[in-house]
Each structure stands twice: as C-alpha cells, then as structure tokens.
C-alpha positions in Angstrom: 0.4 -0.4 0.0 2.8 2.6 -0.6 1.2 4.4 -3.2 -2.0 5.2 -1.6 -4.0 8.3 -2.7 -4.5 11.2 -1.5 -7.8 13.3 -2.6 -10.4 11.0 -4.3 -8.9 8.3 -3.3 -9.4 5.0 -0.9 -12.3 4.2 0.9 -13.6 7.6 3.9 -14.2 5.8 6.8 -17.6 6.3 7.9 -19.4 8.5 11.1 -17.2 11.2 10.4 -19.7 14.2 9.2 -22.1 15.1 11.7 -20.7 12.0 14.7 -17.2 12.5 17.2 -14.5 11.1 15.1 -12.5 8.2 15.9 -9.1 8.0 16.1 -7.2 4.1 15.7 -3.3 3.7 17.1 -1.5 0.8 17.1 -0.3 0.1 20.7 3.3 -0.4 19.9 3.5 3.2 18.1 1.8 4.3 20.5 4.3 3.1 23.6 7.2 4.0 21.4 6.1 7.6 20.6 4.9 8.3 24.6 7.7 6.3 26.0 7.4 3.9 28.6 4.6 1.0 28.5 1.6 1.9 28.7 -1.1 -0.8 29.4 -4.8 -0.4 28.0 -6.2 0.8 31.8 -3.1 3.0 32.0 -3.5 4.5 28.2 -7.8 4.9 29.2 -7.0 6.8 32.3 -4.6 8.8 30.8 -7.3 9.7 27.8 -10.1 10.4 31.0 -7.4 12.7 32.7 -7.4 14.7 29.0 -10.8 14.6 28.0 -11.5 11.9 25.3 -12.1 8.4 25.9 -10.8 4.8 24.3 -13.1 3.4 23.4 -12.6 0.3 21.6 -8.7 -1.9 22.1 -9.0 -4.5 19.3 -7.8 -5.6 16.5 -8.2 -6.3 11.8 -8.4 -10.2 12.9 -10.8 -9.2 15.7 -12.7 -6.8 13.6 -13.2 -9.6 10.9 -13.7 -12.1 13.4 -16.4 -10.5 14.6 -18.3 -9.7 11.9 -17.6 -12.1 10.1 -16.5 -15.3 11.9 -12.7 -16.6 12.8 -12.3 -18.4 9.6 -12.9 -15.3 7.4 -10.0 -13.4 9.8 -7.6 -15.9 8.7 -4.1 -13.9 7.9 -5.4 -10.6 9.6 -2.7 -8.9 11.8 -3.3 -9.1 15.3 -1.6 -6.0 15.6 -3.2 -4.2 19.4 -4.9 -0.7 17.8 -6.7 1.4 20.8 -9.9 3.2 19.2 -9.7 6.6 20.6 -13.1 8.8 20.5 -12.1 12.2 20.1 -14.1 15.7 20.3 -15.3 16.5 16.1 -13.2 19.9 16.6 -10.4 18.9 18.1 -9.2 18.3 14.2 -5.4 18.4 15.5 -5.9 15.2 17.9 -7.5 13.5 14.3 -3.7 11.6 13.9 -1.2 9.9 16.4 1.1 12.8 15.3 -1.5 15.2 16.9 -2.6 12.6 19.4 0.4 11.6 21.2 1.7 15.6 21.1 -0.8 16.6 22.9 -0.3 14.0 25.2 3.1 14.3 25.8 2.5 18.1 26.4 0.1 17.5 28.6 2.2 15.2 30.5 5.4 17.8 30.4 7.7 15.5 28.5 8.2 18.2 26.1 7.2 21.8 25.5 3.7 22.9 23.2 6.0 23.0 19.5 7.0 26.6 17.2 5.2 26.7 13.9 7.0 28.8 11.2 8.1 29.5 7.9 11.5 29.0 6.4 12.2 31.3 4.8 10.2 33.3 5.4 8.8 35.0 1.8 8.6 32.3 -1.1 11.3 31.6 -3.6 9.8 33.3 -6.7 8.8 30.8 -8.4 6.7 29.2 -5.8 3.3 31.0 -6.6 -0.1 29.9 -7.6 -1.7 32.0 -10.0 -6.3 31.9 -9.3 -7.8 32.8 -12.4 -10.9 34.8 -12.2 -12.7 31.5 -13.9 -12.4 29.8 -10.3 -14.7 32.0 -8.5 -18.2 30.8 -10.3 -17.3 27.4 -8.7 -14.8 26.8 -6.1 -12.9 30.9 -5.2 -9.7 30.1 -3.2 -7.2 28.1 -3.1 -4.3 27.9 -0.5 -0.7 26.0 0.0 2.1 24.5 1.4 4.7 22.8 1.5 7.0 20.4 3.2 10.5 19.1 2.9 12.6 16.6 3.3 9.6 14.5 4.7 10.2 11.2 5.9 7.9 8.2 6.1 7.4 5.3 7.1 4.8 2.6 6.2 3.1 3.8 9.3 3.5 7.6 9.5 2.4 7.5 5.6 -1.0 5.6 6.4 -1.6 8.2 9.2 -0.7 10.9 6.3 -3.9 9.5 4.4 -6.2 8.5 7.4 -6.1 12.8 8.3 -7.2 13.9 4.9 -10.6 11.4 5.0 -11.0 12.6 8.8 -10.4 16.1 7.5 -12.7 15.4 4.6 -15.5 14.2 5.8 -15.0 16.3 9.3 -14.3 20.1 8.3 -14.7 19.9 5.0 -18.0 18.3 4.8 -17.4 15.7 2.4 -15.1 17.7 -0.1 -17.8 20.3 0.1 -16.1 23.1 1.8 -12.6 22.6 1.1 -11.2 19.8 -0.7 -7.7 18.6 0.1 -4.6 17.4 -2.3 -0.9 16.8 -1.5 1.9 16.3 -4.8 5.4 15.0 -5.2 7.0 18.2 -5.7 9.7 16.7 -7.0 7.4 15.7 -10.1 6.4 19.3 -10.8 7.7 22.7 -12.4 6.1 25.7 -10.4 4.6 28.1 -10.4 1.4 26.5 -11.1 -2.2 27.4 -11.3 -6.0 27.4 -10.6 -8.4 27.9 -13.1 -11.3 26.7 -13.8 -12.3 25.0 -18.1 -15.2 23.2 -19.5 -14.6 19.4 -18.7 -13.9 18.8 -22.5 -10.6 21.1 -22.3 -9.5 18.8 -19.1 -7.1 16.4 -20.5 -5.1 14.2 -17.9 -4.3 10.6 -16.4 -6.8 10.5 -13.0 -4.9 8.4 -10.3 -4.7 4.5 -10.9 -6.2 4.7 -13.9 -5.2 3.5 -17.1 -5.4 6.3 -20.0 -5.8 10.1 -20.1 -9.6 12.0 -20.5 -11.1 14.4 -20.3 -13.4 15.9 -18.0 -16.5 14.1 -18.9 -14.8 10.7 -19.8 -13.7 11.3 -16.5 -17.0 11.6 -14.3 -18.5 8.7 -16.4 -15.6 6.6 -15.3 -15.6 7.6 -11.5 -19.5 7.1 -11.9 -19.3 3.2 -11.2 -16.4 4.0 -8.2 -17.4 2.7 -4.7 -16.0 5.6 -2.9 -15.8 8.1 -5.4 -19.2 8.7 -7.2 -20.3 9.9 -3.8 -18.6 13.2 -4.7 -19.0 13.4 -8.7 -23.1 15.7 -8.1 -20.3 18.5 -6.5 -19.0 20.0 -9.3 -20.5 18.1 -12.3 -23.7 20.3 -13.7 -21.3 22.8 -13.7 -20.1 24.4 -17.1 -16.7 24.1 -16.1 -14.4 21.9 -13.6 -11.5 23.4 -11.3 -8.3 22.0 -11.9 -4.7 22.9 -10.8 -1.7 22.6 -13.4 2.1 23.0 -12.8 4.0 25.5 -15.7 3.3 22.6 -18.4 0.1 21.8 -17.9 0.7 19.1 -16.5 -2.6 18.2 -14.1 -2.4 18.3 -10.5 -5.6 17.3 -9.2 -9.5 18.4 -10.3 -10.6 19.4 -7.6 -12.4 18.4 -5.0 -12.9 14.4 -7.3 -9.9 12.8 -7.6 -5.6 13.9 -8.3 -3.5 12.9 -11.5 -1.6 10.6 -11.3 1.6 11.8 -12.4 2.0 14.3 -9.2 0.9 11.2 -6.6 2.7 10.1 -3.1 4.9 7.7 -2.8 6.8 6.2 0.0 9.7 7.7 -1.5 8.7 11.0 -1.6 10.6 13.6 0.3 9.2 17.2 -0.5 5.1 17.5 -0.3 3.7 20.4 -2.1 -0.1 20.9 -0.3 -2.8 22.2 -2.0 -6.4 23.2 -0.7 -9.2 24.5 -2.7 -12.4 25.7 -1.4 -15.7 27.9 -1.0 -14.7 28.7 3.1 -11.4 30.0 3.0 -11.2 29.7 6.3 -12.0 26.5 6.8 -9.1 26.2 3.8 -6.9 27.7 6.4 -8.0 25.3 9.2 -7.6 22.3 7.0 -4.1 23.4 5.6 -2.7 24.4 9.0 -3.6 21.1 10.3 -1.6 19.1 7.9 1.3 21.5 8.0 1.7 21.0 11.6 0.6 16.9 12.0 3.5 16.1 9.9 6.1 19.1 9.8 7.8 17.0 13.1 9.2 13.8 9.8 10.1 17.3 8.2 14.4 17.2 8.0 14.1 20.5 9.8 10.9 19.6 12.5 8.2 22.0 12.0 9.3 24.4 9.9 7.3 24.5 6.6 7.8 26.6 3.2 5.5 29.3 2.0 3.6 29.6 -1.1 2.4 32.7 -2.8 -0.5 32.6 -3.8 -1.8 35.2 -6.9 -5.6 36.4 -7.5 -5.4 38.0 -10.8 -6.6 41.9 -11.6 -9.5 40.3 -13.2 -10.5 37.8 -10.4 -14.3 39.3 -8.9 -13.0 40.5 -5.9 -15.3 39.2 -2.7 -15.4 39.3 1.1 -12.0 37.3 1.7 -10.0 38.5 -1.3 -9.5 41.2 -4.1 -8.2 41.5 -7.3 -4.6 41.4 -7.9 -4.3 39.8 -4.1 -0.6 38.5 -3.5 -1.2 36.2 -0.2 1.5 34.5 1.5 0.2 30.6 2.6 0.5 28.6 5.4 -0.2 31.6 7.7 1.3 30.0 11.1 1.2 33.1 13.0 -0.6 32.3 17.2 -3.4 34.2 17.2 -3.6 36.8 20.1 -6.4 36.5 22.8 -6.7 38.2 26.1 -8.1 36.2 29.5 -10.2 37.8 32.0 -8.2 35.4 34.7 -10.8 36.6 37.6 -13.5 35.1 35.7 -12.0 32.2 34.4 -11.1 30.9 38.1 -14.8 31.9 39.2 -16.1 30.3 36.6 -15.0 27.1 38.4 -14.4 27.5 41.8 -11.2 27.5 41.9 -10.0 31.2 43.5 -7.1 29.3 45.7 -4.9 29.1 41.8 -2.0 31.6 41.3 -2.3 33.2 38.2 1.3 31.6 37.6 -0.9 28.5 38.0 -3.6 29.3 35.6 -0.8 29.6 33.2 0.8 26.8 34.0 -2.1 24.5 33.8 -3.2 26.3 30.2 0.1 25.3 29.1 -0.5 21.7 29.5 -3.3 22.5 27.0 -1.0 23.7 23.8 -2.3 26.6 25.0 1.3 29.5 25.6 0.2 31.9 27.4 1.8 34.5 30.3 0.4 36.8 32.2 0.3 40.3 31.6 3.0 42.4 33.7 0.6 45.6 33.8 -2.2 44.3 34.8 -2.4 40.5 36.3 -6.0 39.9 36.3 -5.7 39.8 32.3 -3.7 36.3 30.7 -2.4 37.1 27.4 -3.1 33.9 25.3 -1.2 33.1 21.6 -3.5 30.6 20.3 -1.5 28.4 17.8 -2.6 27.2 15.3 -3.5 23.4 15.8 -6.3 24.8 18.3 -9.0 26.3 16.4 -10.9 25.2 18.6 -10.4 27.6 20.7 -12.4 31.1 20.4 -13.9 32.7 23.4 -12.8 33.0 26.9 -14.9 29.7 27.9 -12.5 27.2 25.3 -10.4 28.8 27.6 -12.3 27.5 30.9 -13.3 23.9 29.7 -9.5 23.8 28.7 -8.1 24.7 32.3 -10.9 22.6 33.8 -9.3 18.9 32.0 -5.7 20.2 33.3 -6.7 20.9 36.8 -8.5 18.0 36.7 -12.2 17.6 36.2 -12.1 14.9 39.5 -10.4 17.4 41.4 -13.4 20.3 41.4 -14.7 20.6 44.3 -18.8 19.8 44.5 -20.5 23.4 45.7 -24.3 24.3 46.4 -25.3 27.6 44.5 -25.7 30.7 45.8 -29.5 31.3 44.3 -32.4 29.5 44.4 -33.5 28.7 41.4 -36.9 26.2 41.1 -37.6 23.6 39.1 -40.8 23.7 36.8 -42.2 22.8 34.3 -43.2 24.7 31.0 -46.7 25.9 31.0 -47.2 24.6 27.0 -46.1 21.1 28.5 -48.2 21.3 31.3 -51.0 21.8 29.7 -50.4 18.8 27.3 -50.6 16.6 30.3 -53.5 18.0 32.2 -55.3 17.6 28.2 -53.8 13.6 28.0 -55.6 13.1 31.5 -58.7 14.1 29.4 -58.4 12.5 26.8 -57.3 9.2 28.6 -60.1 9.7 31.1 -62.3 9.6 27.6 -61.6 6.4 26.2 -58.5 7.6 23.9 -54.9 5.6 23.3 -52.6 7.8 23.4 -50.2 7.0 20.2 -47.1 9.2 19.4 -45.4 9.8 16.1 -42.5 10.8 14.0 -42.8 14.5 13.3 -40.9 14.4 10.2 -42.8 12.7 7.5 -43.7 12.9 3.5 -45.5 15.5 1.4 -47.3 13.1 0.0 -48.8 11.7 3.6 -48.8 16.0 4.6 -50.4 16.8 1.4 -51.3 14.4 -1.1 -52.8 11.9 1.1 -54.8 14.3 2.9 -56.2 15.8 -0.2 -54.7 19.5 0.7 -51.9 21.9 -0.4 -49.9 24.6 0.8 -50.6 28.4 -0.4 -47.3 30.2 -0.6 -50.3 33.5 -0.5 -50.5 31.9 3.2 -47.5 32.6 4.3 -47.5 35.3 6.2 -51.1 34.2 7.9 -49.5 32.9 10.8 -48.0 36.3 11.0 -51.4 38.4 10.8 -53.3 35.2 13.2 -51.1 33.4 15.1 -53.1 31.1 16.8 -55.4 30.3 13.5 -56.1 26.9 12.6 -55.3 26.2 8.5 -55.3 23.6 6.9 -52.4 24.8 3.7 -50.0 26.3 5.7 -46.1 26.4 4.7 -44.5 23.6 5.9 -40.5 23.0 6.3 -38.7 20.9 4.4 -35.8 19.8 5.4 -32.9 19.9 2.9 -31.0 16.7 2.6 -33.6 14.3 3.5 -32.3 11.1 3.6 -35.5 9.2 3.0 -38.8 10.1 1.3 -40.8 8.7 3.7 -38.8 12.2 5.9 -38.9 15.2 3.6 -40.9 18.0 5.7 -42.2 18.6 9.4 -45.8 18.0 9.8 -47.8 20.5 9.7 -50.6 18.8 11.0 -51.0 15.6 13.5 -54.0 13.9 11.4 -51.6 12.2 8.7 -49.5 10.4 11.8 -52.0 9.3 13.7 -53.9 7.6 10.8 -50.3 6.4 9.7 -51.0 4.5 13.3 -54.7 3.9 12.7 -54.0 1.9 9.5 -51.4 -0.6 11.4 -53.9 -1.3 14.0 -57.0 -2.2 12.1 -56.8 -6.2 13.3 -57.9 -4.5 16.8 -61.5 -5.0 17.0 -63.6 -1.5 16.5 -64.0 1.0 17.9 -60.0 2.5 17.7 -60.0 5.3 19.1 -56.7 7.2 19.3 -55.0 10.2 20.3 -52.3 12.6 20.6 -50.6 15.5 21.9 -48.2 16.9 20.0 -45.4 19.9 18.0 -46.4 20.2 14.7 -44.2 23.2 12.8 -44.8 25.4 10.2 -42.8 28.8 8.5 -43.7 32.1 10.0 -40.8 34.8 7.6 -41.3 36.8 10.8 -39.3 34.6 13.5 -35.4 34.8 13.1 -35.7 30.8 12.4 -38.0 31.1 10.1 -40.7 28.7 11.8 -42.7 28.7 14.4 -43.5 25.1 17.0 -47.6 24.8 17.2 -48.3 22.5 20.4 -51.7 21.0 19.1 -53.9 17.5 20.4 -55.3 15.1 17.5 -58.1 12.7 18.1 -59.6 9.6 15.9 -62.2 7.5 16.3 -62.5 4.4 13.7 -65.4 1.8 13.4 -67.8 0.2 11.3 -70.0 3.1 10.9 -69.2 6.9 11.5 -70.1 8.3 15.1 -69.6 12.5 14.1 -71.9 13.0 17.2 -69.0 10.8 20.2 -66.4 13.0 18.4 -68.3 15.9 18.6 -69.1 15.1 22.4 -64.9 15.2 23.4 -64.8 18.4 21.8 -67.2 19.4 24.5 -65.9 17.9 27.0 -62.2 18.7 26.3 -63.3 22.7 25.5 -65.1 22.9 28.9 -61.8 21.1 30.8 -60.2 24.4 28.6 -62.1 26.7 30.1 -65.0 27.5 27.5 -68.9 26.3 26.9 -70.6 26.5 24.1 -72.2 30.0 23.1 -75.2 28.5 23.1 -74.8 27.7 26.7 -72.8 30.7 27.4 -74.3 32.6 30.6 -74.7 36.3 31.9 -71.3 37.5 33.0 -69.6 33.8 32.9 -66.0 33.4 33.1 -65.5 30.7 30.4 -64.6 31.6 27.2 -67.8 30.9 24.4 -66.9 28.9 21.4 -69.0 27.5 18.2 -68.6 25.1 15.7 -68.9 27.1 11.9 -69.4 25.2 8.7 -65.4 24.7 7.4 -64.2 23.7 3.9 -61.1 21.2 4.5 -60.8 19.3 1.8 -59.5 16.7 4.8 -62.9 16.4 5.5 -66.2 15.0 3.7 -67.9 18.2 2.5 -71.1 19.3 5.2 -69.9 17.1 7.6 -67.3 19.1 9.4 -67.3 22.4 11.1 -64.2 24.4 12.5 -64.2 25.6 15.7 -64.2 28.6 16.5 -63.4 30.2 19.9 -62.9 34.1 21.0 -64.1 34.6 17.5 -60.6 33.0 16.0 -60.6 29.6 14.2 -58.2 27.1 16.8 -59.9 23.7 15.3 -61.8 21.7 13.3 -63.8 18.5 14.0 -65.7 16.2 11.0 -65.6 13.0 8.9 -62.8 12.1 7.1 -63.1 12.3 3.4 -63.1 8.9 1.8 -60.9 9.7 -0.5 -58.1 9.7 2.6 -59.1 6.8 4.5 -59.3 4.4 1.5 -56.9 3.7 -1.0 -55.6 7.0 -2.4 -54.9 8.1 0.9 -54.0 6.0 4.5 -55.6 2.9 3.4 -57.9 2.5 6.9 -61.1 1.7 5.3 -63.4 2.2 8.2 -65.2 5.1 8.7 -63.3 7.7 11.2 -64.1 11.1 12.5 -61.5 13.3 13.7 -60.7 16.6 15.8 -57.6 18.8 15.5 -57.5 21.5 18.4 -54.1 24.3 18.8 -53.6 24.6 22.6 -50.9 26.9 22.8 -53.7 30.1 22.7 -55.1 28.5 26.0 -51.3 29.8 27.2 -53.4 33.1 26.9 -56.6 32.3 27.9 -56.8 30.6 30.8 
C-alpha cells in the first residue's frame, strides 16, 4: 500500500460527518511515541484525564472475526489497535502525531512546538495563480510545501487517514474544502488554478490506465465505490476546477481526484499541499492542520516553506480577497487573545489558584500564555494554529478544567436558588392527555417528520404560498394550507418535511391497527412546525391535540362530545349555553371547507373569534387506497392548544 491515493483515493471511514471522530492508533506505535509501558488501563486513565475516551481495544483480526467469523479473519494482523473518541472540533487530535504530541505536552514531557516559515517569503517560482474563472465554482486556494519528509509505512498511512478524516469532518465531505497532496519533485512550479470546460481538461486520473477528459472521467468514476458520492459537487457546472503546473501537467481536479503523475509515494521527500475551497477560513484551518501534524517529519522539524497565492487582476473580488491580492500561505502565526483570570477562576470555583498556576495549567493543554505584566488579572494567550477550536474565553475555561482535573473540582451548593418547574405548554399538554385518556382514548406518539405525500397529497390538502404570512397576522388560527418546513437533504422520502398536521401520523397508526376490533380510539398531543417569516428561524412550533375514532359506522356525535368535554376542561362553554357574566370563554362550530373532511360533515372550532381547530368525518379518499388505506369510517378533531396559555 505504498501508493495510496490522496484526494479522492481510498475508502473514507464512515461516521465522521455529524458524529464524533474515532482515531485508531497501534498500541506499539503509541508506546514507542509516549515512552515507557502503556497498558490499556493506564492509557484509558490518561485519555480520561485529557478529556478523551478510549472507545475500544481491538485488531484487524478481531474486527473481521466479530463481523464474519474467525475463518474469514485468517491471515489478518493481530496488531493491537486503540480506538480513541476525540471531540469533533479538535482537528489536531485526528491522527497519532497530533494525539501523541498533545498528550506529551499534557504530561510535561515536551513543550508545545513553535511552527514557522523558512524562508519567510516564498521563492519566486513557488507561486499559485488563481484565475477569475474559479470564482464561479471553488473560489479559494491555499498552499504549502513540506521539505525533506521521511515516510515509513505507519507515517504514510497516518498521512492518508488524516486527510480522509478532515474531508469527512470540517471539509463537509469535500463540499467546503478539498485537500490535494503531491510529490513536488515530479512537478514544475509555478502553478495555476483555473476552471475549464470538461472537454478541455485532459489528464490521467489516479490509478487509471488511460488519459481522459473531464466528461470521460465523470463517466468512469460514476461506478467508483467511494468517489461517485463526490461527483454531484461539480457535475452540473459548465466548468470544472483544475490545478496544473507550468508545463500544463494536471495536479488535481478538485474536489474529485488527483492526477496520477504527482501521486505521493513512500519515497516522496518534498510534499506540495493545496486546498481548494468555498470557505477560506476552513481552508486555512485544514492547511494548517496538515502542516502542523506532519512538519515534524521534515529534515528541519516544524518548519514549512511558504507559497504565494496570487489572484489575477480580473478576479471578481469578494469579502475575503480582492483582484490582484498576493497572499502568503500557510499562515502559521499564533492568534492573540486576552482572557480575564478572575472570571475564569470564578467559573470553576478555583479562587485559590494563583495567576501563574492558571498559566501553567493552560500550557499543559498546548496553549502558550503569560500573565500581563501591566495587569495581573489579564492573561495574554497565543492561540496556536493547532487550536482552532479556541474561539472564546469559555473555551479556555474548559481547558483549565481539564488540566486541573474534573475529579479535583469541588462540589458546591449554588448561592442562588432556582426551583425547577414544567414549561406551561408542557403542563397544559399533560392535563389534556389526562382528559383524553379518561374519555377512553389511547395515546400514540408518531414521527414529527413525514413525507409531502402523507402531509398533503394523502390528506387532499396543498400548501399555499399566499398563506405564508398568515401565521404572523393570526398566530393562533388553524389552517390546513400553511407552508411546511422542508429537510434540505432528506435520507429517505418518508422524512421530507416537518409535519403541519398531527392527523397523518395518527391515521398511519390506525391503518396499522386495523386488526384490532373496532371501535379504535386514538389521540396524540404533539408539535407541528409551520413557516413564519417574522421569526429568526423562519418557522414556529405549534402544540396541538388530535383524536380519531374509527369504526364500521361513522360516529360524529361521539367526536362532538369529545370536543365539548375538552373545551369545557379548557375553560370554555358552547356559545348557545353561555350564561351572562360567565367567566368561561364561549365557542361555537362553524361550517368549514377543509378538503380532508367530507363536505357538510365538518366544522371549524371557533373561540373568541379565532378558528382554533377542526372536527368532522374524514373524506373517503383520505381513508381509502388513495390515502392511508384505513377503510373504516373515521371521525377526527385537531385543536391548537397554545391559545389557551393566554386565555386560561
């Protein structure tokens, strides 16, 4: 495996996107790096002290044997692997180099390294020119060079694995950033980054036997087990991004694949790193992480060679770069930050610590800092490139707690009293549940996510754009045509939107309960979500109660009685029975035209002049094969509960 791929090459480990990353390190390599004997128990304790968790101790043999049996695992390595769960924002811990370095600093074995550029300015030919055409697809590029790198098998595999983990994590499956690493000795700088029509891009992709253009590449890789997932990122674009050297040798076609010409080998000494991106901030974090983790294997450890990135004069400017900008990467300077020492100590009840002790504890977490000589209450922090997770003083407080030891923190009774209590809407919901249960209904709990077909088509309803602002003008009004909130990237068609009505879910429950003897009486108290443009989130949760009664014959009278009982328990009374000077709110039923219900056998529930719900016999198409396939006469009610928080 001496010639593994680098950008779009090899299988990427699952579970990093939206999940806590797991770093796998060999026990013998870990023991050699940390020095001294490392047992499972001692390493588990060290991980806990550092705020990590040892997830598993296994081997390639054990993993396969557990999944497919011992026979399938024959011949596989029994080399012991420690699997460590690390925080998703600690990109410096995603490989054994960063993990061991951080643990050695934590234990006081070494000082946190200082990263620097040499020479301070790039040599003239070490330049990347960004053309204006890239602005329409992947507008940014950052670069660096590592000289005299010495790879062995473990280091090389770690080099590949770190890129895979970064791609799955901060790079968001290469949509934000794509990493390309190349053997610089095979290339002739300076480099150009531009976007060209697919037919004009000719190169031999990594591990392919033929040269091809961009269109042919898309066709060939459409069956690739790993890479096919990334093709949609640029497939529909009229131009594809491409990086080439001064001889027009293609380095990569980001974010898909590298060229075979410059692939990294075990013998590679000089490594050229380029990151193309739609997010410049994340691109810098990714580049700095790659440089910081593997610069220790350079002839001169922790030293990188800079590259000048030049944006052409016709490049369309944006918030981050302007036409003609010349920017030197990587940016290895630490970020200055000032923290309030008394406030940090107070946050953890560590008032007995001196300013120097606070400084020493933070240095154990690879955070260089010093007490301000002019004001001893201020801590001058130099946030290194490896700690991009530190954005606020509260992040330093967390590091201070870890370095001091969670188990060493003293338990104290708070000086303020705050009695816990239910949210009013939840308290009201519990009271409504009791009323419905006492009326003989069985509670069910359904998914809040549904398909558009279930929420609208099966219910004979449609969402109307003209009703978008209706919830703003009438926040408590019940309407069957309100706009729904969609899921941007649903994994299944069953979960496309957040429900705007509770009825579809409860009808699915009824359809799956047809084997029970009728009548079947069900209810649910839960939230629906509707669009509301005036809110910061553009949407709002609404608490509702829904009940259905399914039987061989319709029984609207029973459901009408449930409405009367429920409204009475909510402090309301029928308008025709209202007494003078009564403290109860009056309500009435008004003819409605909800397409989900049978015409002439439905009504809106109107209280204080507001339509707060609906009750009636469901339409046969909703109950039949065109809908939920219930095939029994069913009456239903659905009521907004939130108005009663103001009225009761």
